[in-house]
Steps between C-alpha positions, in 0.01 A plus 500: 500500500443637847595857385237478234242394773592807709470721203156361413395525868619867506318589177172331588487643847592845370210485259257374764602753759479782246152395408394478862644849566317646200177349627554645846564838347181482295303411806598824663812396686742768608799343321716696265658353190838504671371297799327258271817426301724494811268249661483305177871476468554407867229234482646360179847479656359327808302250283809421294705450819247268647501301172874436550428418864237246404741337246769485767256345753382235246862412401596454870186294570572286191862443609378406846235282353224682684279579203196298451519235233877546432662292767573132435365382828149345517278687737227307677 
């Protein structure tokens, strides 16, 4: 399940970063196609890694009962 989430995060961020790179190139930016795709791949990898990090942080917070609305204690 988490692997599918990472794959979806990678694919969506890859598409978004590619679109942004194409827009920059159309606006007269000095990026080449190689730089656009290299940045796109690097950005997609970072985005997918951060999705794993966020899942890890949420699991740890849930186990420590620090997430809002999940702990059994009544907060006043």
